[in-house]
C-alpha positions in Angstrom: -63.8 -2.6 74.8 -63.1 -0.9 71.5 -59.6 -0.7 69.9 -58.7 1.1 66.7 -55.0 1.2 65.8 -53.8 2.1 62.3 -50.5 1.1 60.8 -47.4 2.9 61.8 -47.1 6.0 59.6 -43.9 7.8 58.6 -44.6 11.0 56.6 -41.0 12.0 56.2 -40.2 12.9 52.6 -36.4 12.9 52.2 -35.0 16.0 50.5 -32.8 13.6 48.5 -35.9 12.0 47.1 -37.3 15.4 46.2 -34.1 16.3 44.3 -34.1 12.9 42.5 -37.6 13.6 41.2 -36.8 17.1 40.1 -33.5 16.3 38.5 -34.8 13.3 36.6 -32.1 13.5 34.0 -29.4 12.4 36.4 -29.0 8.7 35.8 -26.4 8.2 38.6 -28.4 8.9 41.8 -25.2 8.7 43.9 -24.4 12.2 42.9 -27.2 13.4 45.2 -25.6 12.0 48.2 -22.0 13.1 47.7 -20.5 15.3 50.5 -19.6 18.6 49.0 -21.3 17.7 45.7 -23.2 20.0 43.5 -26.6 19.0 45.1 -25.6 19.2 48.7 -26.7 22.9 49.2 -30.0 22.1 47.5 -30.8 19.2 49.7 -29.8 21.3 52.8 -32.2 24.0 51.7 -35.0 21.4 51.2 -34.7 20.0 54.8 -37.2 22.7 56.2 -39.5 21.8 53.3 -39.4 18.1 54.2 -40.1 18.9 57.9 -43.1 21.1 56.9 -44.5 18.4 54.7 -44.2 15.9 57.5 -45.8 18.2 60.0 -48.8 18.8 57.6 -49.3 15.1 56.8 -49.0 14.2 60.5 -51.8 16.8 61.1 -54.0 15.6 58.3 -53.3 11.9 58.6 -52.4 11.2 62.2 -51.9 7.6 63.4 -55.1 6.2 64.8 -54.5 5.0 68.4 -57.9 4.8 70.1 -58.6 2.5 73.1 -61.9 2.6 75.0 -62.3 0.3 78.1 -65.7 -0.6 79.3 -66.6 -1.3 82.9 -67.1 -5.1 82.3 -63.7 -5.5 80.6 -62.0 -5.6 84.0 -64.4 -8.1 85.6 -62.1 -10.8 84.3 -59.2 -8.8 82.9 -56.9 -11.8 82.6 -59.3 -13.4 80.2 -60.0 -10.2 78.3 -56.3 -9.6 77.7 -55.7 -13.3 76.7 -58.2 -13.0 73.8 -56.1 -10.1 72.4 -52.6 -11.3 73.3 -52.9 -14.9 71.9 -53.5 -13.9 68.2 -50.8 -11.3 68.5 -48.3 -13.9 69.7 -49.3 -16.3 66.9 -48.8 -13.7 64.2 -45.5 -12.5 65.7 -44.1 -16.1 65.7 -45.2 -16.5 62.0 -43.9 -13.1 60.7 -41.0 -12.2 63.0 -37.8 -10.8 61.4 -35.6 -10.8 64.5 -35.1 -12.3 67.9 -34.0 -11.0 71.3 -31.4 -12.7 73.5 -32.8 -15.6 75.4 -31.2 -16.8 78.6 -30.0 -20.4 78.7 -32.0 -20.9 81.9 -35.2 -20.5 80.0 -34.7 -23.2 77.3 -34.2 -27.0 77.4 -30.7 -28.5 77.3 -30.6 -29.0 73.5 -31.2 -25.3 72.9 -28.6 -24.0 75.3 -25.8 -21.9 73.8 -22.5 -23.4 72.8 -19.5 -23.1 75.1 -19.1 -21.4 78.4 -20.4 -18.0 77.2 -24.0 -17.6 75.8 -22.6 -15.5 72.9 -19.4 -15.4 71.0 -18.8 -11.8 71.8 -20.8 -8.5 72.2 -21.8 -8.3 68.5 -22.0 -12.0 67.4 -24.6 -14.5 68.2 -24.9 -18.2 68.2 -26.7 -18.5 64.8 -27.4 -22.2 65.3 -29.6 -21.7 68.4 -30.3 -18.0 68.7 -33.6 -18.1 66.7 -34.5 -21.6 67.9 -34.4 -20.4 71.5 -36.8 -17.5 70.7 -39.1 -19.8 68.8 -39.2 -22.0 71.9 -40.0 -19.1 74.2 -42.8 -17.9 71.9 -44.2 -21.4 71.8 -44.4 -21.5 75.6 -46.1 -18.1 75.7 -48.7 -19.2 73.1 -49.3 -22.5 75.0 -50.0 -20.6 78.2 -52.4 -18.2 76.6 -54.2 -21.0 74.6 -54.8 -22.7 77.9 -56.1 -19.4 79.4 -58.5 -18.8 76.5 -59.7 -22.4 76.5 -59.5 -24.2 79.9 -60.8 -27.5 78.5 -57.2 -28.8 78.9 -58.3 -29.9 82.4 -60.4 -32.6 80.8 -57.2 -34.3 79.7 -56.7 -35.4 83.3 -60.2 -36.3 84.3 -62.4 -39.2 83.3 -65.5 -41.0 84.5 -68.7 -39.6 86.1 -69.6 -38.4 89.6 -72.0 -40.3 91.7 -72.0 -38.6 95.1 -74.6 -38.8 97.9 -75.2 -36.8 101.0 -74.9 -38.8 104.2 -75.7 -37.5 107.7 -72.7 -37.7 110.1 -74.0 -35.7 113.2 -77.4 -35.5 114.9 -79.0 -33.3 117.6 -80.6 -34.5 120.8 -83.9 -35.1 118.9 -82.2 -37.3 116.3 -82.3 -34.6 113.6 -79.3 -34.6 111.2 -77.2 -31.4 111.7 -74.2 -32.2 109.5 -73.7 -34.1 106.3 -70.8 -35.6 104.4 -70.5 -36.6 100.8 -69.7 -40.2 100.0 -69.2 -41.9 96.6 -72.1 -43.8 95.3 -72.0 -47.2 93.6 -71.9 -45.7 90.1 -69.1 -43.2 90.8 -66.2 -43.7 88.3 -64.6 -40.2 88.5 -60.8 -40.2 88.4 -58.5 -37.2 88.3 -54.7 -37.2 87.7 -54.0 -34.3 90.0 -50.2 -34.7 89.7 -50.4 -34.5 85.9 -52.6 -31.4 86.2 -50.1 -29.7 88.5 -47.3 -30.3 86.0 -49.5 -28.9 83.2 -50.2 -25.8 85.3 -46.5 -25.4 86.0 -45.9 -25.2 82.2 -48.7 -22.6 81.9 -47.3 -20.5 84.6 -43.8 -20.7 83.0 -45.3 -19.4 79.8 -46.8 -16.4 81.6 -43.4 -15.9 83.4 -41.6 -15.8 80.0 -44.2 -13.4 78.6 -43.4 -11.0 81.4 -39.6 -11.5 81.3 -39.4 -11.0 77.5 -42.2 -8.5 77.1 -39.8 -5.9 75.6 -38.7 -8.5 73.1 -42.2 -8.7 71.5 -41.4 -6.8 68.4 -41.2 -7.7 64.7 
């Protein structure tokens, strides 16, 4: 796999900025933005110029967006993607500037919204918990992908060592063993907390579920 993605590029040069540079003697820049002002006709005439500049710069300096997928990248696609998604989620949590709406059903009790309605009205949010809810959701996503990248978490629920021996359990008419079973040897100390492992896996699956549900909220 090879991925080359450049920064987002905006080559728009505002006609107002052009006029500001040309008419450098104007100390009050508000005059350039006045409706019906002396500079309005000039800025209107410069709009095609700004569009031409943008077209030329987009042609010369296009945004790089190259992705090449190799045949082996899909052998274990879930692991391949996890290696890319995890550092993106970590950076998003650290540098985010906003947060999408998060349903109360996806957060613990202490982060649920105030009152009967999740939000005060269509335009106001519960400032006290809005961003805390999104932080919680991002943390659950990161937890899930960390466990995907490094599955050593399973060792938290296992201890001891295996000492298994093969023992015949069925024989043919000649007394030759035909089937075997495994039995613990005298040195077997292996213990596994399967219930704890299942609870851990539920949390991992919930992180993946949240990733899918709030996929379109993964913006900065």
